[in-house]
N, C-alpha and C positions, 0 to 999 in steps of 0.2 A: 339065539344063534349069534355067533361072533363074526363081525365083518373084518376081514383081513385087509390092511391098508399098506400102501407103499408111498413114501414121500419123496418127491423129486424136485429139488431146488438147489441151486449152486451156493446158497448162503446157509451156513451151518446154524446160525442163530435163528433163522426163519424155520428151518426143519425142527430144531429143538423146541421152539415155542409151539409150533403146530402139534408136535408129538405129545407134549405135556397136556395141551388142551384136549386133544382127541382121546387120550388114554384116561381122562377123567370119566369117560363113558364106558360102562361095563361091557357093552356090546361091540367095542372097537378094540382092535389089536394092531399096532404098527409092526409089520413083519419085515420091513426092509426100507432102506433109505438109499438115495443116489444123488450125486451132485451134478450129474450131467445126463443128457438124453442117452448117450451111448452106454453109460453105466446102468441106467434104468433098463435098457433092453437086455443087458446081460443078466440082471437080477430078477426080472419078471418071471422067467421060467423056473428059477431056483426058489423064489419066495412064494409064488402062486398067490398074489393078492387078488382080492375081489374088486378093489378100487385103487386106482393110481391117482394121486393128487399131484398134478403136473404144473410146474412153472413153465413159462413160455420162453423168456429170454435167458438162454444159458450158452456158454461157450461150446463150440463143436456142434454136436447134434442138438438142435433146439427142441422146444416142446412140441412144435408142430410136426416135425419129422418123427420125433419119438412117439407121438400119439398115433400117427399113421402106422408106424411099424408095430406098435403094441397091438393095435386093433387087427392088423393083418395076421400077426402070429397067434394072438389069443383074443378072438372076438368076444369071448364071454366076459372079459375084463372091462369094467367101466372106467372111464377117464374123466376126472373133474379138473378143469383148468383153475388154478389159483394164481393170480398174476397181478402185477401193478398196472397192467394195460387196460385202461377204461377207454377202449378204442374199437370202433366198429369193424375195422379191417381185421384185427386179431380175433374179435368175437366170431365173425363169420368163418374165418380161416380155421379156428379150432373146431367149430361145429362140423365143418366140411371134412376135417381130418378124422372125425369120429368121436369127439368128446361128447359126453352126455350132460355136461354142466359147465357153467362159466361163472366165476366169482372173482371179485377183486380183493386184494389184500386189505382194503379199507373196510371190508364187511365186518359185521359184528360176529363174535365168537359163536353165538347160538345159530346164526345163519349158516356158518360153515358146517356145524354139526348137522343141521337140517339138510344141507346140500349133500353131504356125504351119505346120509341115510336114504335120501331120495334116489340118487344115482345107483346106490347099492341095490335098491329094490327094482332096478330096471327102468326107472322113470327119468325124466329130464328135469334139471334144475338150472334156471337162468335167473341171475340176479335181477330183481324187478326193475331196478333203474336202468338196466341195459336191455331187457327183453323188448322194450318199445321198438328197438331197431328191427325186429322181425316184422312188426306191423308196418313200420315205415317202408320196409323193403317191398312188402306185398302191395302197399298203396302205390308205390312207384311203378311196379310191374303192371298193376291194374291200369294206371293212367296211360302208360306207354302202349299197352296192347289194345285198349279201347280206342285210343287216339288213332291207331292204325286200322281200326275197323275190324279187329279180331276178337276172339274170345279171351277171357282172362287167362293169362299164362299160368299153367299149372306146373307144380314141381313133380318130381318122379313119383309115379304111383297115384297121382291125384285123379287122372282121367276125368270123367264127367260126373263123378259121384258127388252128392251133397248130403246134408244132414238127414234128408228124408229116407235114406236107405238104412238108418240106424233105429233100433227100438228105443223106447223111452229110457229103459235101464241102461242101454249102451250109451245114450247121450249123457246120462248122469255120470257114468264111469269116465267117458272121454273128457268131460268138463273138469273133473277132479284130477285126472292125469295131466291135463294141460296146465293146471295150477301147481303141478309139481308134487302132489301128494303120493307117498308110497302106497303100495297095495294094502298093507295092514290098516293104514289110516283110512283109505278109501272104503275098505270093508266095514270099519267101525262106523263111518259116516252113513253108509247105506244099509247097515244091518245084515251084511253078508260076509262070507269067509274070504280070506285072501286068495284061496284057490279059485273061488267063483269069480273074483275080480280078474284073476289072470285069464280065466276062460273067456270072460267078456272082452278083455283086451285083444285076445287072439282073434275072436270073431270080428271085432271092429277092424283090425288090421286086414283080415281076409276080405271083408266087405269093401273096404276102401282101397284095397290093393297097395297097402303100405307095409313097410318093413322095419320101422324104428319109431321110438317114442318122439324123436325130434320131428319126424314127418307128421305125427299126430298133433303135436303142439302147433306146428305151422298151419295145419288144416283147421284146427279149432279157432285160431286167430283169424284166418282168412274168411271163414264162414260166419264170423261174428259170435260164435258160441261163447268165447271168453274175450274180455277186453284187456288190453295191455296199457 
């Protein structure tokens, strides 16, 4: 299966380099390019990408605004941030806008390829050196809420649920999802089909009352299922 990609960056040399790299992979096809967020919004409907690789700092409509608009118009499209910003503010802002992944332009070529495959499969990919911010954020919230004599502040959909509501197999799937593995690789690791992995993911989300892979990753970190 070929993954259709759109590259959004205001620097032609960056788009050209990323395109050459990605099209060395037989399962990737770059179907569109844009040099601004506004141009990206125009071309998404026309090019029908599976994944948009989005820069953040661009003139006019920036990557944050463009990501929100893309996800509103075509929620099935995954957005991967590829940026120079190794900055906590941008990191959380892009995740909040709907991005499924965040990678800096200093990352290795094979990491970009892995990130694209991961978000294309409906998973989350966070550059390991930056993912620690999620853990730090939960620790901060935990300290604040416990200091106020309250329960640990939960994100949307967290409710009162913990790991005990999940089966052993669901815990295995959740752990691998939180590590950014795509469904085919999770299936290979556990000896089950990708369709079975998807069914487990759906049951996990239903049990935890969550609606995205990002929420699952945050839950896995908060509960200590995975370390960052």
